[in-house]
C-alpha positions as CSV (number, residue, x, y, z in Angstrom):
1,P,5.9,-2.2,-12.9
2,V,9.2,-4.0,-13.4
3,Y,12.4,-2.7,-11.9
4,N,15.5,-4.8,-11.3
5,V,13.6,-7.9,-10.2
6,E,15.2,-10.6,-12.4
7,R,15.1,-13.0,-9.5
8,Y,11.3,-12.9,-9.3
9,I,9.9,-11.6,-12.6
10,E,9.5,-14.9,-14.4
11,R,7.5,-16.4,-11.5
12,C,5.2,-13.3,-11.7
13,I,4.8,-13.5,-15.5
14,Q,4.2,-17.3,-15.4
15,S,1.4,-16.7,-12.9
16,L,-0.2,-14.3,-15.3
17,I,0.1,-16.1,-18.6
18,N,-1.3,-19.2,-17.0
19,Q,-4.5,-17.5,-15.6
20,T,-7.6,-19.6,-15.9
21,L,-9.2,-16.4,-17.4
22,H,-7.4,-16.4,-20.8
23,D,-9.0,-13.2,-22.2
24,I,-6.6,-10.7,-20.6
25,E,-3.9,-8.3,-21.6
26,I,-0.7,-8.3,-19.6
27,I,1.2,-5.0,-19.5
28,L,4.8,-5.1,-18.4
29,V,6.3,-1.7,-17.7
30,N,10.1,-1.9,-17.6
31,D,11.0,1.1,-15.4
32,G,14.6,1.5,-16.6
33,S,15.9,-1.8,-15.2
34,S,19.7,-2.3,-15.3
35,D,19.5,-6.1,-14.9
36,N,18.1,-8.7,-17.3
37,C,14.5,-7.7,-16.8
38,P,14.1,-6.0,-20.2
39,E,15.3,-9.1,-22.1
40,I,13.0,-11.4,-20.0
41,C,10.0,-9.2,-20.6
42,D,10.7,-9.1,-24.4
43,R,11.2,-12.9,-24.5
44,Y,7.8,-13.5,-22.9
45,A,6.2,-11.0,-25.2
46,A,7.5,-12.9,-28.2
47,M,5.9,-16.0,-26.9
48,D,2.5,-14.6,-25.9
49,D,0.7,-12.0,-28.0
50,R,-1.4,-10.9,-24.9
51,I,1.8,-9.3,-23.4
52,I,2.6,-5.6,-24.1
53,V,6.0,-4.4,-23.0
54,I,6.8,-0.7,-22.3
55,H,10.5,0.3,-21.9
56,K,11.1,3.6,-20.3
57,K,13.6,5.5,-18.2
58,N,13.3,5.1,-14.4
59,E,10.7,7.3,-12.9
60,G,9.4,5.2,-10.0
61,V,6.6,2.7,-9.4
62,S,3.7,5.3,-9.5
63,A,4.7,6.6,-12.9
64,A,5.2,3.1,-14.2
65,R,1.7,2.1,-13.1
66,N,0.3,5.2,-14.8
67,D,2.1,4.3,-18.1
68,G,0.3,0.9,-17.8
69,L,-3.1,2.5,-17.2
70,A,-2.5,4.8,-20.2
71,V,-2.4,1.8,-22.7
72,A,-4.8,-0.5,-20.9
73,T,-7.9,-1.5,-23.0
74,G,-9.5,-4.1,-20.8
75,E,-12.8,-3.7,-18.9
76,W,-11.1,-4.2,-15.6
77,V,-7.6,-3.2,-14.3
78,I,-5.5,-5.0,-11.6
79,C,-2.0,-3.7,-10.7
80,F,0.2,-6.6,-9.7
81,D,3.8,-6.2,-8.4
82,S,6.7,-8.0,-10.2
83,D,8.2,-9.5,-7.0
84,D,4.9,-11.2,-6.1
85,W,2.7,-13.6,-7.9
86,A,-1.0,-14.2,-8.5
87,E,-3.0,-17.2,-7.9
88,L,-3.9,-18.8,-11.2
89,D,-7.6,-18.2,-10.8
90,A,-7.1,-14.6,-9.5
91,C,-8.4,-12.8,-12.6
92,E,-11.3,-15.2,-13.0
93,N,-12.5,-14.8,-9.4
94,L,-12.2,-11.1,-9.5
95,Y,-13.9,-10.7,-12.9
96,N,-16.7,-13.1,-12.1
97,A,-17.5,-11.4,-8.8
98,G,-17.4,-8.0,-10.5
99,T,-19.7,-8.9,-13.3
100,A,-22.1,-10.9,-11.1
101,S,-22.6,-8.0,-8.7
102,N,-22.2,-5.2,-11.2
103,A,-19.5,-3.6,-8.9
104,D,-17.0,-0.9,-9.7
105,V,-14.4,-2.3,-7.4
106,V,-13.8,-5.9,-6.3
107,I,-11.6,-6.7,-3.3
108,A,-10.2,-10.2,-2.4
109,D,-7.9,-11.9,0.1
110,I,-4.2,-12.6,-0.1
111,Y,-1.5,-14.9,1.1
112,R,1.4,-13.2,3.0
113,V,4.7,-14.9,2.1
114,N,7.7,-14.6,4.4
115,G,10.4,-16.9,3.2
116,E,9.0,-20.4,3.1
117,H,6.1,-19.6,5.3
118,R,2.7,-18.6,3.7
119,S,-0.2,-17.3,5.8
120,I,-3.8,-16.5,4.9
121,N,-4.8,-12.8,5.2
122,S,-8.5,-12.3,5.2
123,L,-9.3,-8.6,5.1
124,F,-12.8,-8.5,6.4
125,D,-15.0,-10.6,8.6
126,K,-17.5,-11.5,5.9
127,E,-18.2,-11.0,2.2
128,F,-20.2,-7.9,1.2
129,E,-21.7,-5.9,-1.6
130,F,-21.8,-2.2,-0.6
131,T,-23.7,0.6,-2.2
132,E,-24.5,2.8,0.8
133,N,-22.3,5.8,1.6
134,E,-21.7,4.8,5.2
135,D,-20.6,1.3,4.2
136,I,-18.3,2.7,1.5
137,K,-16.9,5.1,4.1
138,N,-15.9,2.2,6.2
139,V,-14.0,0.6,3.3
140,V,-12.3,3.9,2.8
141,I,-11.3,3.9,6.5
142,S,-9.9,0.4,6.1
143,A,-7.3,1.7,3.6
144,I,-6.4,4.7,5.8
145,Y,-5.9,2.6,9.0
146,Q,-7.5,-0.7,9.0
147,R,-8.0,-1.1,12.8
148,C,-10.3,1.9,12.7
149,C,-12.6,0.0,10.3
150,P,-15.4,-1.9,12.2
151,L,-15.5,-4.5,9.4
152,A,-11.8,-5.3,9.2
153,S,-10.2,-8.4,10.5
154,D,-8.1,-7.8,13.6
155,K,-5.3,-10.1,12.5
156,T,-4.6,-8.7,9.1
157,Q,-2.1,-5.9,8.4
158,V,-1.6,-6.3,4.7
159,G,-3.8,-5.8,1.7
160,F,-6.2,-3.1,2.6
161,G,-4.5,-0.4,0.4
162,G,-2.6,-2.5,-2.1
163,P,-3.6,-2.5,-5.8
164,W,-2.8,-6.1,-6.4
165,N,-5.9,-7.7,-4.8
166,K,-8.4,-5.3,-6.3
167,A,-10.0,-5.2,-9.7
168,V,-11.2,-1.7,-10.7
169,K,-13.4,-1.0,-13.6
170,R,-11.3,0.9,-16.2
171,E,-14.4,3.1,-16.9
172,L,-14.3,4.3,-13.3
173,I,-10.6,5.2,-13.7
174,V,-11.1,7.0,-16.9
175,E,-14.2,8.9,-15.9
176,N,-12.5,10.2,-12.7
177,A,-9.1,10.8,-14.3
178,M,-7.6,8.5,-11.6
179,Q,-3.8,7.9,-11.5
180,F,-1.2,6.8,-9.0
181,D,0.1,10.0,-7.3
182,I,3.8,10.5,-8.2
183,D,4.2,13.2,-5.6
184,V,4.4,10.7,-2.7
185,M,7.4,9.0,-4.3
186,G,6.1,5.4,-4.4
187,V,4.9,5.4,-0.7
188,Y,1.1,5.2,0.0
189,D,0.3,6.0,-3.7
190,D,-1.6,2.7,-3.7
191,R,-3.7,3.7,-0.7
192,L,-4.5,7.0,-2.3
193,F,-5.5,5.2,-5.5
194,A,-7.7,2.8,-3.5
195,I,-9.6,5.4,-1.4
196,N,-10.2,7.5,-4.6
197,A,-11.6,4.4,-6.3
198,Y,-13.8,3.6,-3.3
199,V,-15.2,7.1,-2.9
200,N,-16.1,7.3,-6.6
201,A,-17.6,3.7,-6.8
202,K,-21.3,3.1,-6.8
203,K,-20.8,-0.4,-5.6
204,I,-17.9,-2.3,-3.9
205,T,-17.8,-6.1,-3.6
206,Y,-15.6,-8.1,-1.4
207,I,-15.0,-11.9,-1.8
208,Q,-13.2,-14.2,0.6
209,K,-11.1,-15.8,-2.1
210,L,-7.3,-15.9,-2.1
211,V,-6.0,-14.2,-5.3
212,Y,-2.5,-13.0,-4.6
213,N,0.8,-13.9,-2.9
214,Y,2.4,-10.8,-1.3
215,V,6.1,-11.4,-0.6
216,L,7.9,-9.6,2.2
217,V,11.1,-8.3,0.7
218,D,13.7,-6.7,3.0
219,G,14.9,-4.3,0.3
220,S,11.5,-3.1,-0.7
221,I,10.7,0.7,-0.8
222,T,8.6,0.5,2.4
223,R,11.1,-1.4,4.5
224,T,14.4,0.4,4.0
225,Y,16.2,3.5,5.3
226,K,15.0,6.6,3.5
227,A,16.9,9.8,3.9
228,N,13.9,11.8,2.7
229,L,11.3,10.0,4.8
230,L,10.1,13.2,6.5
231,E,9.5,14.9,3.2
232,V,7.7,11.8,1.9
233,N,5.5,11.9,5.1
234,D,4.7,15.6,4.5
235,R,3.6,14.8,1.0
236,I,1.5,11.9,2.1
237,F,-0.3,13.9,4.8
238,K,-1.0,16.7,2.4
239,K,-2.7,14.3,-0.1
240,F,-4.7,12.6,2.6
241,E,-5.8,15.9,4.0
242,E,-6.9,17.1,0.6
243,F,-8.9,13.9,0.2
244,I,-10.6,14.2,3.6
245,N,-11.4,17.8,3.2
246,A,-13.0,17.1,-0.2
247,N,-15.0,14.1,1.0
248,Y,-15.2,13.7,4.8
249,Q,-14.3,17.0,6.2
250,T,-16.4,16.8,9.4
251,D,-16.4,13.0,9.8
252,E,-14.8,12.0,13.1
253,A,-14.3,8.4,12.2
254,V,-12.3,9.2,9.1
255,R,-10.3,11.8,11.1
256,A,-9.6,9.2,13.8
257,A,-8.2,6.8,11.1
258,Y,-6.1,9.6,9.7
259,N,-4.6,10.4,13.2
260,A,-3.7,6.7,13.6
261,M,-2.1,6.7,10.2
262,V,0.0,9.7,11.0
263,V,1.2,8.2,14.3
264,N,2.0,5.0,12.4
265,R,4.0,7.0,9.8
266,L,5.8,8.7,12.7
267,R,6.8,5.4,14.1
268,D,8.1,4.5,10.7
269,A,10.2,7.7,10.8
270,F,11.7,6.6,14.0
271,M,12.5,3.1,12.7
272,L,13.6,3.9,9.1
273,Y,15.1,7.3,9.6
274,F,15.9,8.8,13.0
275,F,17.2,5.6,14.6
276,S,18.2,3.6,11.6
277,E,21.7,2.3,11.7
278,K,22.2,3.7,8.2
279,N,21.4,7.2,9.2
280,P,24.8,9.0,9.0
281,D,23.7,12.2,10.9
282,K,25.0,13.0,14.4
283,W,22.5,12.9,17.3
284,E,22.3,16.7,17.6
285,K,21.1,17.0,14.1
286,R,18.6,14.2,14.5
287,K,17.4,15.7,17.8
288,K,16.8,19.1,16.1
289,E,14.8,17.4,13.3
290,M,12.8,15.5,15.9
291,K,11.9,18.7,17.8
292,Y,10.7,20.1,14.5
293,V,8.5,17.1,13.9
294,F,7.0,17.2,17.4
295,A,6.2,20.9,16.8
296,N,4.6,20.2,13.4
297,D,0.8,20.7,13.6
298,T,-0.1,17.5,11.8
299,Y,2.0,15.3,14.1
300,K,1.2,17.3,17.2
301,T,-2.6,16.9,16.6
302,A,-2.4,13.2,15.7
303,I,-0.3,12.5,18.8
304,A,-2.7,14.4,21.1
305,D,-5.9,13.0,19.6
306,V,-5.0,9.4,18.5
307,E,-7.1,6.7,20.1
308,E,-4.5,4.3,21.5
309,E,-6.9,1.4,21.6
310,V,-7.2,1.2,17.8
311,L,-3.4,1.0,17.3
312,F,-1.7,-2.2,16.5
313,S,-0.2,-3.8,19.6
314,N,3.4,-3.2,18.5
315,L,2.6,0.5,18.3
316,K,0.5,1.0,21.4
317,Y,3.4,1.1,23.9
318,E,5.5,3.3,21.6
319,A,2.6,5.7,21.2
320,K,2.7,6.2,25.0
321,I,6.3,7.3,24.7
322,I,5.6,9.4,21.7
323,K,3.0,11.4,23.6
324,F,5.8,12.9,25.7
325,R,7.1,14.5,22.4
326,S,10.7,14.1,23.8
327,P,13.7,13.2,21.6
328,A,15.5,11.9,24.7
329,A,12.7,9.6,25.6
330,M,12.5,8.3,22.1
331,R,16.2,7.7,22.0
332,A,16.1,5.8,25.3
333,W,13.2,3.7,24.0
334,Y,15.0,2.7,20.8
335,K,18.2,1.9,22.7
336,L,16.1,-0.4,24.9
337,K,14.5,-2.0,21.8
338,G,18.0,-2.5,20.3
339,L,19.2,-4.2,23.5
340,K,16.1,-6.5,23.5
341,R,16.7,-7.4,19.9
342,K,20.3,-8.3,20.5
343,A,19.3,-10.4,23.4
344,G,16.8,-12.2,21.2
345,K,13.8,-11.2,23.3
């Protein structure tokens, strides 16, 4: 998917056309960009006959990925993002691992890029080839809330749900009519896609090879103020609940991961909506909305049942405040956080 990323798009395309595995198709979906991305995509397509360009009106990242899936003909599918870039042997490593193990899904490690700093993110403690339902369930859990997965690395927060470090057999996608869910408006659509791929897979392989460079971008969809964040959360919860009810209705481990995810999304609501400096609403309106959230069954159950020890350290203290379900307490907490931030602590 390509949308107004002219600053990054050539780096991404270069990393794909120079893959050590040459026999690939590269599908660039221009999602109504208003910058020079359309021209850049067309220029590269004229230079490399493996490149297919789709120009369309803007409908969001999920729809753009689906348009790419619709025209894909390869044996495997990987969904990269245009502001990141792939390691040059990414496709070869994922393809070789998939064919050698006869897997339906292959997962690999990534670099996390923050400015000039690049750090290694290993997802799991050791490589695996899983076919048993209990093992596959643990991989599902890793994409819901990774610290609830007994196999996941404690240090890694990125990559468990993303589509860019996973190769999925296109046959699996077609047979199960899998798509990226447009209802969640570009948030957690990748996690939903991942867990549906996992639960339908007969075999999942994980390799400790670095295949991707995930760039932290301040203006990305997951890191900015969203006026409709509460609606997005409601949609996300509905989709995950449908998935759990269909596949793991009575499983306490999956439910525990879901509760942790809900609390994490609530924390995002505080950061990116309720107490965002860009929120124009007066405190009385925000307080009223917060009371509604605290009374909502999904949030209320997750707050009451979440296992605090599985939460990331930067969420554990906040979770203790959240348990009071008090708008005033949350306001005081975020004022304190703001003062610490200004003081540089």
